BATOR-129056 format. One record per residue: residue in one letter; x, y, z of N, C-alpha, C, O in turn. Coordinates in steps of 0.1 Angstrom, whole numbers, padded with zeros to 4 digits, always signed. Layout:
aXYZXYZXYZXYZ
...
END
This chain:
m+0056+0098+0051+0043+0102+0048+0033+0090+0048+0036+0081+0040
t+0023+0090+0056+0014+0079+0056+0005+0079+0044+0000+0090+0040
k+0003+0068+0038-0005+0066+0026-0019+0067+0029-0024+0063+0040
n-0027+0071+0019-0042+0070+0020-0045+0055+0019-0043+0049+0008
p-0051+0049+0029-0054+0035+0029-0063+0031+0018-0064+0019+0013
e-0071+0040+0013-0081+0037+0003-0074+0037-0011-0079+0031-0020
i-0063+0043-0012-0056+0044-0025-0045+0034-0026-0043+0028-0036
l-0037+0032-0015-0025+0024-0015-0027+0010-0021-0019+0006-0029
p-0037+0002-0016-0038-0012-0021-0038-0012-0036-0033-0021-0042
n-0045-0003-0043-0045-0003-0057-0032+0002-0063-0028-0002-0074
t-0025+0011-0055-0013+0017-0060-0002+0006-0062+0005+0006-0071
i-0001-0003-0052+0010-0012-0052+0006-0026-0058+0014-0035-0059
a-0007-0027-0061-0011-0040-0067-0004-0042-0080-0002-0033-0088
k-0002-0055-0084+0004-0058-0097-0006-0053-0108-0018-0054-0106
p-0001-0048-0119-0010-0044-0130-0018-0055-0135-0014-0067-0135
r-0031-0053-0138-0039-0063-0144-0034-0067-0157-0033-0059-0166
l-0031-0080-0159-0025-0084-0171-0035-0085-0182-0046-0090-0180
t-0031-0080-0194-0040-0081-0205-0037-0094-0212-0026-0099-0210
p-0046-0099-0220-0044-0112-0226-0032-0113-0235-0028-0103-0242
r-0024-0124-0234-0013-0125-0243-0017-0128-0257-0028-0134-0259
p-0009-0125-0266-0012-0127-0280-0013-0142-0283-0005-0150-0278
s-0022-0146-0292-0024-0160-0295-0012-0164-0303-0008-0157-0312
p-0006-0176-0300+0006-0181-0308+0003-0182-0323+0012-0181-0331
r-0010-0184-0326-0013-0186-0340-0015-0173-0348-0016-0173-0360
s-0015-0162-0341-0017-0149-0347-0004-0145-0354+0007-0146-0348
t-0005-0140-0366+0008-0136-0373+0008-0121-0375+0017-0115-0381
r-0002-0114-0369-0003-0100-0371+0003-0092-0359-0001-0095-0348
p+0013-0084-0362+0019-0077-0351+0009-0066-0345+0000-0061-0352
k+0011-0064-0332+0003-0053-0325+0008-0040-0329+0020-0037-0329
r-0001-0031-0333+0003-0017-0337+0003-0008-0325-0007-0007-0318
v+0015-0002-0323+0017+0008-0312+0019+0021-0319+0028+0023-0327
l+0010+0031-0317+0010+0044-0323+0015+0054-0313+0008+0056-0303
f+0026+0060-0316+0032+0071-0308+0028+0084-0314+0030+0087-0326
i+0023+0093-0305+0018+0106-0310+0029+0116-0309+0036+0117-0298
a+0032+0124-0319+0042+0134-0319+0035+0148-0321+0025+0148-0328
f+0041+0158-0316+0036+0172-0317+0047+0181-0315+0057+0177-0309
p+0047+0194-0320+0057+0203-0317+0061+0204-0303+0052+0206-0294
e+0074+0204-0299+0079+0205-0286+0077+0192-0278+0077+0192-0265
v+0075+0181-0284+0073+0168-0277+0087+0165-0271+0097+0168-0276
g+0086+0158-0259+0098+0154-0252+0104+0142-0259+0097+0132-0261
l+0117+0143-0263+0123+0133-0271+0124+0119-0264+0120+0109-0269
l+0128+0120-0251+0130+0107-0244+0116+0101-0240+0114+0089-0239
d+0106+0110-0238+0093+0105-0235+0088+0096-0247+0082+0086-0245
l+0092+0100-0259+0088+0093-0271+0097+0081-0273+0092+0069-0275
t+0110+0083-0273+0119+0073-0278+0122+0062-0267+0125+0051-0271
g+0121+0066-0255+0123+0056-0244+0114+0044-0245+0118+0032-0246
a+0101+0047-0245+0090+0037-0246+0091+0030-0260+0089+0018-0261
q+0094+0037-0270+0095+0032-0284+0106+0021-0284+0105+0011-0291
t+0117+0024-0278+0129+0014-0278+0125+0001-0271+0129-0009-0275
v+0117+0002-0260+0113-0010-0253+0104-0019-0263+0107-0031-0263
f+0095-0013-0270+0087-0021-0279+0095-0026-0291+0092-0037-0295
w+0104-0018-0295+0113-0023-0306+0121-0036-0301+0122-0046-0309
c+0127-0035-0289+0134-0046-0284+0126-0058-0282+0130-0069-0284
a+0113-0056-0277+0104-0067-0275+0100-0074-0288+0099-0086-0288
s+0099-0066-0298+0096-0071-0312+0107-0081-0316+0104-0092-0321
k+0119-0077-0314+0130-0086-0317+0129-0099-0310+0131-0110-0315
a+0127-0098-0297+0126-0110-0289+0114-0119-0293+0115-0131-0293
m+0103-0113-0296+0091-0121-0301+0094-0127-0314+0090-0139-0316
q+0099-0120-0323+0102-0126-0337+0112-0137-0336+0111-0146-0344
a+0121-0136-0327+0131-0147-0325+0124-0160-0320+0129-0171-0322
r+0112-0159-0315+0104-0170-0310+0094-0174-0320+0086-0183-0318
g+0094-0168-0332+0085-0171-0342+0071-0165-0340+0061-0170-0345
l+0070-0155-0331+0058-0148-0328+0057-0134-0333+0068-0128-0334
p+0045-0128-0335+0045-0115-0340+0049-0105-0329+0047-0107-0317
g+0055-0094-0333+0059-0084-0323+0051-0072-0323+0038-0073-0323
y+0057-0061-0324+0049-0048-0325+0053-0040-0337+0064-0039-0341
e+0043-0035-0343+0045-0025-0354+0045-0011-0348+0034-0007-0342
r+0056-0004-0349+0057+0009-0342+0056+0020-0352+0064+0021-0361
c+0047+0029-0349+0044+0040-0358+0044+0053-0351+0040+0054-0339
t+0050+0063-0357+0050+0077-0351+0042+0086-0360+0045+0087-0372
a+0032+0093-0354+0023+0101-0363+0020+0114-0356+0020+0115-0343
s+0018+0124-0364+0013+0137-0359+0001+0142-0366-0003+0135-0376
l-0005+0152-0362-0018+0156-0369-0016+0158-0384-0024+0153-0392
g-0006+0166-0388-0004+0169-0402+0006+0160-0409+0007+0161-0421
g+0013+0152-0401+0024+0144-0407+0036+0153-0410+0036+0165-0407
g+0046+0147-0415+0058+0154-0419+0068+0156-0407+0068+0148-0398
l+0076+0167-0408+0086+0169-0398+0081+0176-0386+0073+0186-0387
v+0085+0171-0374+0080+0177-0361+0093+0179-0353+0101+0170-0351
r+0095+0191-0348+0107+0194-0340+0104+0191-0325+0094+0196-0319
s+0112+0183-0319+0111+0180-0305+0116+0191-0296+0122+0201-0301
a+0113+0191-0283+0117+0201-0274+0132+0203-0274+0137+0213-0271
e+0139+0191-0276+0153+0192-0275+0160+0196-0288+0172+0198-0289
g+0152+0198-0299+0157+0203-0311+0158+0193-0322+0160+0197-0334
l+0157+0180-0319+0158+0170-0330+0145+0170-0338+0134+0170-0332
v+0146+0169-0351+0135+0169-0359+0131+0154-0363+0139+0146-0367
l+0118+0151-0361+0113+0138-0363+0104+0137-0376+0097+0146-0379
q+0106+0126-0383+0097+0124-0395+0085+0116-0390+0086+0105-0384
t+0073+0121-0393+0061+0114-0388+0051+0112-0399+0051+0119-0409
d+0042+0102-0397+0031+0100-0406+0019+0110-0402+0020+0115-0391
a+0009+0111-0410-0003+0118-0406-0012+0109-0398-0013+0097-0402
l-0018+0114-0388-0027+0105-0380-0038+0100-0388-0043+0089-0385
e-0043+0107-0398-0054+0102-0406-0050+0089-0414-0059+0082-0419
k-0037+0086-0414-0033+0074-0421-0038+0061-0413-0039+0051-0419
y-0040+0063-0401-0043+0051-0392-0057+0052-0387-0061+0061-0380
r-0065+0041-0389-0078+0040-0383-0076+0036-0369-0068+0026-0366
a-0082+0042-0360-0081+0039-0346-0084+0025-0342-0077+0019-0333
s-0093+0019-0349-0096+0005-0347-0085-0005-0350-0085-0016-0345
t-0075+0000-0357-0064-0009-0361-0052-0007-0351-0042-0014-0352
v-0054+0002-0341-0043+0005-0332-0045-0003-0319-0056-0002-0313
d-0035-0010-0315-0036-0018-0302-0033-0009-0290-0041-0008-0281
t-0022-0001-0291-0018+0007-0280-0015+0021-0285-0007+0023-0295
l-0020+0031-0279-0018+0045-0282-0009+0051-0271-0013+0051-0260
v+0002+0056-0275+0011+0062-0265+0013+0077-0268+0016+0082-0279
v+0010+0085-0257+0010+0099-0258+0021+0105-0249+0020+0105-0237
p+0032+0109-0256+0044+0115-0248+0040+0128-0242+0030+0134-0245
g+0049+0133-0234+0047+0146-0228+0056+0157-0234+0062+0154-0245
s+0057+0168-0228+0066+0179-0232+0070+0187-0220+0062+0189-0211
p+0083+0192-0220+0087+0201-0209+0080+0214-0210+0081+0223-0201
h+0073+0217-0221+0065+0229-0223+0050+0226-0225+0044+0232-0234
m+0045+0218-0216+0031+0213-0218+0021+0225-0217+0011+0224-0224
a+0024+0235-0209+0014+0246-0208+0013+0253-0221+0001+0256-0225
q+0024+0254-0229+0023+0260-0242+0016+0250-0252+0008+0254-0260
v+0019+0238-0251+0014+0228-0260-0002+0228-0259-0009+0227-0269
l-0007+0229-0246-0021+0228-0244-0028+0240-0251-0040+0239-0254
e-0022+0251-0252-0028+0262-0258-0033+0260-0273-0043+0265-0277
d-0025+0251-0280-0029+0248-0294-0032+0233-0296-0032+0228-0307
a-0037+0227-0285-0038+0212-0286-0053+0208-0289-0055+0196-0290
a-0062+0217-0291-0076+0213-0293-0078+0203-0304-0085+0193-0302
p-0072+0205-0316-0074+0194-0326-0069+0181-0322-0075+0170-0325
l-0057+0180-0316-0051+0168-0312-0060+0161-0300-0062+0149-0300
v-0065+0170-0291-0073+0165-0281-0086+0159-0286-0090+0148-0281
q-0092+0165-0296-0104+0159-0302-0101+0146-0309-0109+0137-0308
w-0090+0145-0315-0086+0132-0321-0084+0121-0311-0089+0110-0313
l-0078+0125-0300-0076+0115-0289-0089+0110-0283-0091+0099-0280
k-0098+0120-0282-0111+0117-0276-0118+0106-0284-0124+0097-0279
r-0117+0108-0298-0124+0098-0307-0116+0085-0307-0123+0074-0308
a-0103+0086-0308-0095+0074-0310-0094+0065-0298-0094+0052-0300
a-0094+0070-0286-0091+0062-0274-0102+0052-0272-0099+0041-0267
v-0114+0055-0276-0125+0045-0273-0124+0033-0283-0131+0023-0281
k-0116+0034-0293-0115+0024-0303-0103+0015-0302-0101+0005-0309
t-0093+0020-0294-0081+0013-0292-0082+0004-0280-0090+0006-0272
r-0073-0006-0279-0074-0015-0268-0069-0008-0255-0075-0010-0244
r-0059+0000-0256-0054+0007-0244-0047+0020-0248-0042+0021-0260
t-0047+0030-0239-0041+0043-0242-0032+0045-0230-0035+0043-0218
a-0020+0051-0233-0010+0053-0223-0004+0067-0225-0002+0072-0236
s+0000+0073-0214+0007+0086-0215+0020+0085-0207+0022+0077-0198
v+0030+0093-0212+0043+0094-0205+0045+0108-0200+0043+0118-0207
c+0048+0109-0187+0051+0122-0181+0039+0131-0183+0028+0128-0179
s+0041+0143-0188+0031+0153-0189+0021+0150-0200+0011+0158-0202
g+0023+0139-0208+0013+0135-0217-0001+0133-0211-0011+0133-0217
a-0001+0131-0198-0013+0129-0190-0022+0141-0192-0034+0140-0191
f-0017+0153-0194-0025+0165-0196-0033+0164-0208-0044+0169-0209
l-0028+0158-0219-0035+0156-0231-0046+0146-0229-0057+0148-0234
l-0043+0135-0222-0054+0126-0219-0065+0132-0210-0077+0130-0213
a-0061+0140-0200-0071+0147-0192-0079+0157-0200-0091+0158-0198
s-0073+0164-0209-0080+0173-0218-0090+0166-0226-0101+0172-0229
a-0088+0154-0230-0097+0146-0238-0108+0139-0229-0116+0132-0234
g-0107+0141-0216-0117+0135-0207-0114+0121-0203-0123+0114-0197
l-0103+0116-0207-0099+0102-0205-0096+0099-0190-0095+0087-0186
l-0093+0109-0182-0089+0107-0168-0099+0112-0158-0097+0112-0146
d-0111+0115-0163-0121+0120-0154-0125+0109-0143-0128+0098-0147
q-0124+0113-0131-0127+0104-0120-0118+0092-0119-0121+0082-0113
k-0106+0093-0126-0097+0082-0126-0084+0085-0118-0081+0097-0117
r-0078+0075-0113-0065+0077-0106-0055+0078-0117-0055+0070-0126
a-0045+0087-0116-0035+0089-0126-0023+0096-0120-0024+0101-0109
t-0012+0095-0127+0000+0102-0123+0006+0110-0134+0003+0108-0146
t+0016+0118-0131+0024+0126-0141+0037+0130-0134+0039+0125-0123
h+0044+0138-0140+0057+0143-0133+0053+0150-0120+0044+0158-0120
w+0061+0148-0110+0058+0153-0097+0058+0168-0096+0051+0174-0088
l+0066+0175-0105+0066+0189-0106+0052+0195-0111+0050+0207-0109
l+0044+0187-0117+0032+0191-0124+0019+0188-0116+0008+0190-0121
f+0021+0182-0104+0009+0178-0096-0001+0189-0094-0013+0188-0096
d+0005+0201-0090-0004+0212-0087-0011+0217-0100-0023+0221-0099
m-0004+0217-0110-0010+0222-0123-0021+0212-0127-0031+0217-0132
m-0019+0199-0125-0029+0190-0129-0041+0191-0120-0053+0191-0125
r-0039+0193-0107-0050+0195-0098-0058+0208-0101-0070+0207-0100
d-0051+0219-0105-0058+0231-0108-0066+0230-0121-0077+0235-0122
r-0060+0224-0131-0067+0224-0144-0077+0213-0145-0087+0214-0152
f-0075+0201-0138-0083+0190-0139-0087+0184-0126-0081+0174-0122
p-0095+0191-0118-0098+0187-0104-0105+0174-0103-0104+0168-0092
t-0110+0168-0113-0117+0155-0112-0107+0143-0113-0110+0132-0110
v-0094+0146-0117-0084+0136-0118-0079+0133-0104-0076+0142-0096
q-0079+0120-0100-0074+0116-0087-0059+0114-0088-0054+0103-0093
i-0051+0123-0084-0037+0123-0086-0030+0114-0076-0031+0116-0064
d-0023+0104-0082-0015+0095-0073-0001+0101-0073+0007+0101-0083
r+0003+0107-0062+0015+0114-0061+0028+0106-0058+0039+0111-0057
d+0026+0093-0057+0037+0084-0054+0041+0074-0065+0052+0070-0066
a+0031+0071-0074+0033+0060-0083+0042+0063-0094+0042+0074-0099
i+0050+0053-0099+0058+0054-0111+0048+0053-0123+0050+0061-0133
f+0039+0044-0122+0028+0044-0133+0016+0039-0126+0016+0033-0116
v+0004+0042-0133-0009+0038-0128-0017+0032-0139-0017+0037-0151
q-0024+0021-0137-0033+0015-0146-0047+0017-0141-0050+0013-0130
q-0056+0022-0149-0070+0023-0146-0078+0018-0158-0081+0026-0167
g-0081+0005-0158-0088-0001-0169-0079-0001-0181-0067-0006-0181
a-0083+0005-0192-0076+0006-0204-0067+0018-0206-0060+0020-0216
v-0066+0026-0195-0058+0038-0195-0046+0037-0185-0048+0034-0174
w-0034+0040-0190-0022+0039-0182-0016+0053-0182-0016+0060-0193
t-0011+0057-0171-0003+0070-0170+0010+0067-0163+0011+0058-0155
s+0020+0075-0166+0033+0073-0160+0039+0086-0155+0035+0097-0159
a+0049+0085-0146+0055+0097-0141+0065+0103-0150+0064+0101-0162
g+0075+0110-0145+0083+0118-0154+0093+0110-0163+0100+0102-0158
v+0093+0113-0175+0103+0110-0185+0107+0095-0185+0100+0087-0192
t+0117+0091-0178+0122+0077-0179+0112+0067-0173+0113+0055-0176
a+0102+0072-0166+0091+0063-0161+0083+0057-0172+0077+0047-0171
g+0084+0064-0184+0078+0058-0196+0084+0045-0200+0077+0037-0206
i+0097+0043-0197+0103+0030-0199+0098+0020-0190+0095+0009-0194
d+0096+0023-0177+0090+0014-0168+0076+0010-0172+0072-0001-0171
l+0068+0020-0177+0055+0017-0181+0055+0008-0193+0047-0002-0194
a+0064+0011-0203+0065+0002-0215+0069-0012-0211+0064-0022-0217
m+0078-0013-0201+0082-0027-0197+0070-0034-0191+0069-0046-0194
a+0062-0027-0184+0050-0034-0178+0040-0038-0189+0034-0049-0188
l+0038-0030-0199+0029-0033-0210+0035-0045-0218+0027-0054-0222
v+0048-0045-0220+0054-0057-0227+0052-0070-0219+0049-0080-0224
e+0055-0069-0206+0053-0081-0198+0039-0086-0198+0036-0098-0198
a+0029-0076-0198+0015-0080-0198+0012-0087-0211+0004-0096-0212
d+0018-0082-0222+0015-0088-0235+0022-0101-0238+0017-0111-0243
c+0035-0101-0235+0044-0111-0240+0049-0121-0229+0055-0131-0233
g+0047-0117-0217+0051-0126-0206+0065-0122-0200+0072-0114-0205
h+0068-0129-0189+0080-0125-0181+0093-0128-0189+0102-0119-0188
d+0094-0139-0196+0106-0142-0202+0110-0132-0213+0122-0128-0213
v+0101-0127-0221+0104-0117-0231+0108-0104-0224+0117-0097-0228
a+0100-0100-0214+0103-0088-0207+0117-0088-0200+0124-0078-0200
m+0120-0100-0195+0134-0101-0189+0145-0100-0200+0155-0093-0197
e+0142-0105-0212+0152-0104-0223+0154-0089-0227+0165-0085-0229
v+0143-0082-0227+0143-0068-0230+0151-0060-0220+0160-0052-0223
a+0148-0063-0207+0155-0057-0196+0170-0059-0197+0178-0050-0194
r+0174-0071-0200+0188-0074-0201+0195-0067-0212+0206-0061-0211
e+0188-0067-0224+0195-0060-0235+0196-0045-0233+0206-0039-0237
l+0185-0039-0227+0185-0024-0225+0192-0020-0212+0194-0008-0210
v+0196-0030-0204+0203-0028-0191+0194-0018-0183+0198-0008-0178
v+0181-0022-0181+0172-0015-0173+0166-0025-0163+0167-0037-0164
y+0158-0019-0153+0151-0027-0144+0139-0034-0152+0132-0028-0160
l+0137-0047-0149+0126-0054-0155+0113-0047-0149+0104-0045-0157
k+0113-0045-0137+0101-0039-0131+0104-0029-0119+0109-0034-0109
r+0103-0017-0122+0103-0007-0111+0088-0004-0109+0083+0005-0116
p+0081-0011-0100+0067-0012-0100+0060+0001-0098+0066+0011-0093
g+0047+0002-0102+0039+0014-0101+0038+0018-0087+0036+0030-0084
g+0040+0009-0077+0038+0013-0063+0050+0020-0057+0050+0024-0046
q+0062+0020-0065+0073+0026-0059+0072+0041-0060+0065+0047-0069
s+0079+0048-0051+0078+0063-0051+0085+0069-0063+0095+0063-0068
q+0080+0080-0068+0087+0087-0079+0101+0092-0075+0109+0092-0084
f+0103+0096-0063+0116+0100-0059+0118+0097-0044+0108+0096-0037
s+0130+0094-0041+0133+0089-0027+0131+0099-0016+0130+0111-0019
g+0131+0094-0004+0130+0103+0007+0142+0112+0008+0141+0124+0012
m+0154+0107+0004+0166+0115+0004+0165+0126-0006+0168+0138-0003
l+0161+0123-0018+0159+0134-0028+0148+0143-0024+0149+0155-0026
r+0137+0138-0018+0126+0147-0014+0132+0157-0004+0127+0169-0004
s+0141+0153+0005+0146+0162+0015+0155+0172+0009+0158+0182+0015
q+0160+0169-0003+0170+0179-0009+0163+0188-0019+0169+0197-0024
t+0150+0186-0022+0144+0194-0032+0139+0208-0027+0136+0217-0035
e+0139+0209-0014+0135+0222-0008+0147+0230-0004+0155+0225+0004
d+0148+0242-0010+0160+0250-0006+0161+0252+0008+0173+0253+0014
s+0150+0254+0015+0150+0256+0029+0156+0245+0038+0160+0247+0049
a+0156+0233+0032+0161+0221+0039+0176+0219+0036+0182+0209+0042
a+0182+0227+0028+0196+0224+0024+0206+0224+0036+0216+0217+0035
m+0203+0231+0046+0212+0231+0058+0213+0218+0064+0222+0215+0072
f+0204+0208+0061+0205+0195+0067+0209+0184+0057+0208+0172+0060
d+0214+0188+0046+0218+0178+0036+0229+0169+0041+0228+0157+0040
e+0239+0175+0048+0250+0167+0053+0245+0158+0064+0250+0146+0064
l+0236+0162+0072+0231+0154+0083+0223+0142+0077+0224+0131+0081
n+0215+0145+0067+0207+0135+0061+0215+0124+0054+0212+0112+0055
l+0226+0128+0048+0235+0118+0042+0242+0110+0054+0244+0098+0052
w+0245+0116+0065+0250+0109+0076+0240+0099+0081+0244+0087+0085
i+0228+0103+0083+0217+0094+0087+0217+0082+0078+0216+0070+0083
a+0217+0084+0065+0216+0073+0055+0227+0063+0056+0226+0051+0053
d+0239+0068+0060+0251+0060+0062+0251+0053+0075+0260+0044+0077
n+0243+0056+0084+0243+0051+0098+0230+0045+0103+0227+0046+0115
l+0222+0040+0094+0209+0036+0098+0209+0024+0107+0199+0022+0115
e+0220+0016+0107+0220+0004+0116+0222+0008+0131+0220+0000+0139
r+0225+0021+0133+0227+0025+0147+0213+0026+0154+0203+0029+0148
s+0213+0023+0167+0201+0023+0175+0199+0036+0182+0189+0038+0188
d+0209+0045+0181+0208+0057+0189+0206+0070+0180+0211+0080+0183
l+0198+0068+0170+0195+0080+0161+0183+0088+0166+0174+0091+0159
g+0184+0092+0179+0174+0100+0185+0178+0115+0183+0188+0118+0177
v+0169+0124+0189+0171+0138+0187+0185+0142+0193+0192+0151+0187
e+0189+0137+0204+0201+0141+0210+0213+0138+0201+0222+0147+0200
q+0214+0126+0196+0225+0122+0187+0225+0130+0175+0235+0135+0170
l+0213+0132+0169+0212+0140+0156+0216+0154+0158+0222+0161+0150
a+0211+0160+0170+0215+0174+0173+0230+0176+0175+0235+0186+0171
e+0236+0166+0181+0250+0166+0183+0257+0166+0169+0267+0174+0167
q+0253+0158+0160+0258+0157+0147+0256+0170+0139+0265+0174+0131
a+0245+0176+0142+0242+0189+0135+0248+0201+0142+0247+0212+0137
r+0254+0199+0154+0260+0209+0162+0250+0219+0166+0252+0231+0165
m+0239+0214+0171+0228+0223+0176+0223+0217+0189+0226+0205+0193
s+0216+0225+0197+0210+0220+0209+0198+0211+0205+0192+0214+0195
p+0195+0201+0213+0184+0192+0210+0171+0199+0207+0164+0196+0198
r+0168+0209+0216+0155+0216+0215+0154+0224+0202+0145+0223+0195
n+0165+0231+0199+0165+0240+0188+0166+0231+0175+0159+0235+0165
f+0173+0221+0175+0174+0212+0164+0161+0206+0160+0157+0206+0148
a+0154+0201+0170+0141+0194+0167+0131+0205+0161+0124+0201+0152
r+0131+0217+0166+0122+0227+0161+0126+0231+0147+0117+0232+0138
v+0139+0234+0144+0143+0239+0131+0142+0228+0121+0138+0230+0109
y+0145+0215+0124+0145+0204+0115+0130+0202+0110+0128+0201+0098
k+0121+0203+0119+0107+0201+0115+0103+0213+0106+0095+0212+0097
q+0107+0225+0110+0104+0237+0103+0109+0237+0088+0102+0241+0079
k+0121+0232+0087+0128+0232+0074+0124+0221+0065+0123+0222+0053
t+0122+0209+0071+0120+0197+0062+0105+0193+0062+0101+0185+0054
g+0097+0198+0071+0083+0194+0071+0080+0181+0079+0069+0176+0079
r+0091+0175+0085+0089+0163+0093+0098+0163+0105+0108+0170+0105
t+0094+0156+0116+0102+0155+0127+0115+0147+0125+0115+0139+0115
p+0125+0148+0132+0137+0140+0131+0134+0125+0132+0139+0117+0124
a+0125+0121+0141+0122+0107+0142+0115+0102+0130+0118+0091+0125
k+0106+0110+0124+0099+0106+0112+0109+0105+0100+0108+0095+0092
a+0118+0114+0099+0128+0113+0089+0136+0100+0090+0139+0094+0079
v+0141+0097+0102+0149+0085+0103+0141+0073+0099+0145+0063+0093
e+0128+0072+0103+0119+0061+0100+0118+0060+0085+0118+0048+0080
l+0116+0071+0078+0114+0070+0064+0127+0066+0056+0126+0059+0047
f+0138+0071+0061+0151+0067+0055+0153+0052+0057+0158+0045+0048
r+0150+0047+0069+0151+0032+0071+0142+0024+0062+0145+0014+0057
l+0129+0029+0061+0120+0023+0052+0125+0022+0038+0124+0012+0031
e+0130+0033+0033+0135+0034+0019+0147+0024+0017+0148+0017+0007
a+0156+0024+0027+0168+0015+0026+0163+0000+0026+0168-0008+0018
a+0153-0003+0034+0148-0017+0035+0141-0021+0022+0143-0032+0017
k+0134-0011+0016+0128-0014+0003+0138-0018-0008+0136-0027-0015
r+0149-0010-0008+0159-0012-0018+0166-0026-0016+0168-0034-0026
l+0168-0030-0004+0174-0043-0001+0165-0054-0004+0169-0065-0009
l+0152-0052-0001+0142-0063-0005+0141-0064-0020+0139-0076-0025
e+0142-0054-0027+0141-0054-0042+0154-0060-0048+0153-0068-0058
d+0166-0057-0043+0178-0059-0050+0188-0069-0044+0198-0072-0049
s+0185-0074-0032+0194-0083-0025+0187-0096-0021+0175-0097-0022
t+0196-0106-0018+0190-0119-0014+0191-0121+0001+0189-0132+0006
r+0194-0110+0009+0195-0111+0023+0181-0114+0029+0171-0111+0023
n+0181-0122+0040+0168-0125+0046+0162-0113+0053+0169-0103+0055
i+0149-0114+0057+0142-0103+0062+0148-0098+0075+0149-0086+0077
d+0152-0107+0084+0158-0103+0097+0171-0096+0095+0173-0086+0102
q+0179-0100+0086+0192-0093+0083+0189-0079+0078+0196-0070+0083
i+0179-0078+0069+0176-0064+0064+0171-0055+0075+0174-0044+0076
a+0163-0061+0084+0157-0053+0095+0169-0048+0104+0168-0036+0108
r+0179-0056+0107+0190-0052+0115+0199-0042+0108+0203-0032+0114
l+0201-0044+0095+0210-0035+0087+0204-0021+0086+0211-0011+0086
c+0190-0020+0086+0183-0008+0084+0179-0001+0097+0173+0009+0097
g+0183-0008+0108+0181-0001+0121+0167-0004+0128+0164+0002+0138
f+0159-0013+0121+0146-0016+0128+0148-0025+0140+0139-0026+0148
g+0159-0032+0141+0162-0041+0152+0157-0055+0149+0165-0064+0151
d+0145-0057+0146+0140-0071+0143+0129-0070+0132+0124-0060+0128
e+0126-0082+0127+0116-0083+0116+0102-0077+0120+0096-0071+0112
e+0098-0079+0132+0085-0075+0137+0084-0060+0136+0074-0055+0131
r+0094-0053+0141+0093-0038+0140+0093-0033+0126+0086-0023+0122
m+0101-0040+0117+0101-0036+0103+0087-0039+0097+0082-0031+0089
r+0081-0050+0101+0068-0053+0095+0058-0043+0099+0049-0039+0091
v+0058-0038+0111+0049-0028+0116+0050-0015+0108+0040-0009+0104
n+0063-0011+0105+0065+0001+0097+0061-0001+0083+0055+0009+0077
f+0063-0012+0077+0059-0015+0063+0043-0014+0063+0038-0008+0053
r+0037-0020+0072+0022-0020+0072+0017-0006+0074+0007-0002+0067
r+0023+0002+0082+0018+0015+0084+0020+0024+0072+0011+0032+0069
h+0031+0023+0066+0034+0032+0054+0030+0027+0041+0026+0034+0032
l+0031+0014+0039+0029+0008+0026+0017-0001+0025+0012-0005+0014
g+0012-0005+0036+0000-0014+0036+0003-0028+0033-0006-0036+0031
v+0016-0032+0033+0020-0046+0030+0031-0050+0040+0038-0041+0045
a+0032-0063+0042+0044-0068+0050+0056-0069+0041+0055-0069+0029
p+0068-0068+0047+0080-0069+0039+0081-0081+0030+0086-0080+0019
r+0076-0093+0034+0077-0104+0026+0068-0103+0014+0071-0107+0003
d+0056-0096+0016+0047-0094+0004+0053-0084-0005+0052-0085-0017
y+0060-0074+0000+0066-0064-0008+0077-0070-0016+0078-0067-0028
r+0085-0079-0011+0096-0086-0018+0090-0094-0029+0095-0095-0040
r+0079-0101-0026+0073-0110-0035+0068-0103-0047+0068-0108-0059
r+0063-0091-0045+0057-0083-0056+0068-0075-0064+0067-0074-0076
f+0078-0070-0057+0087-0060-0063+0101-0065-0066+0108-0059-0074
a+0105-0076-0060+0119-0080-0062+0121-0086-0075+0112-0093-0081
a+0133-0084-0081+0136-0090-0094+0139-0104-0092+0147-0108-0083
s+0132-0113-0099+0134-0127-0098+0146-0132-0106+0144-0138-0116
l+0158-0128-0101+0170-0131-0109+0180-0139-0101+0180-0138-0088
t+0188-0146-0107+0200-0152-0101+0210-0141-0099+0209-0131-0106
p+0219-0143-0089+0230-0133-0087+0237-0129-0100+0240-0118-0102
k+0240-0139-0109+0247-0137-0121+0239-0128-0130+0245-0118-0136
t+0227-0130-0131+0218-0122-0140+0217-0108-0134+0216-0098-0142
l+0216-0107-0121+0214-0094-0114+0225-0084-0118+0222-0073-0120
t+0237-0089-0119+0248-0080-0123+0247-0075-0137+0252-0064-0140
v+0240-0083-0146+0238-0078-0159+0227-0068-0161+0228-0059-0168
q+0217-0071-0152+0205-0062-0154+0206-0048-0148+0201-0039-0154
r+0213-0047-0137+0214-0034-0131+0224-0025-0137+0234-0029-0142
e+0221-0012-0137+0230-0003-0143+0241+0000-0133+0250+0008-0136
END
């Protein structure tokens, strides 16, 4: 899928770093997590764990970390969507001006949540203008949008909710590919575990690369799965449509044979046991893309992974992924992502030694 050139450069750009805390400051930054009935548990606890781990790392350096608070409108016990009951403070306990970062989790039942969300939305509308930054995880973006915080702004949410967001909040500029998006003081992230990626980016912006790396190692997560990465892979995208299921086996075969130079319609049709003409027609009908475009996107996806996670040189990656040479891969990267492979690696690759890499990756 060709990106909108007006959106992509912002999508893949590194997040604007916020000022690091002064070494002389002894006051921890307050991060306030919002809870409400049917809140998604991992939406809340994933990001919270990142800030907890960062606090340990900062305190070990003699620097203030984060004060992590969980609050709901009325305080007391709040039942999550998964059934776990959370103890929360009342929001009125916290003056918005004392909150550094406001984190709004989502819910798998957001349509129901929105029906009774007016008081919380009003609180968010008042509080967000007094905090340094506001962030949402997954469908929490709907609460930000309800508060008017996403009007005319680029934002993302879980990919299954794009249409719902478009219908309810047409002024929101939905980024359908980003893991997370920063627009000034407002951050939004994609589905569930993308909240961890967002929290990692916030910690790196606050505390620097070394602290963020320490957090990544302890939690065994990616230091940076950048905002410009797609929410889900081309392979997964091809499997999400029931009508495309007939080509699952072929798509897996393509992914395992990308280095081949003969992945044209004839070869793919033979693999699918169909005539070339019928195969080309049915594949486009079922998957929404031509066989040639599918191969190109699978190659692009494989190259991105190798640029992020391996130390192979660009020319080796181009050959392994079937581009043939670096120039052809560069043209494809420019067309789809707006950057050259070397620039992509510089922005998105983990800056790790091989020994560290084995610790960091799951």
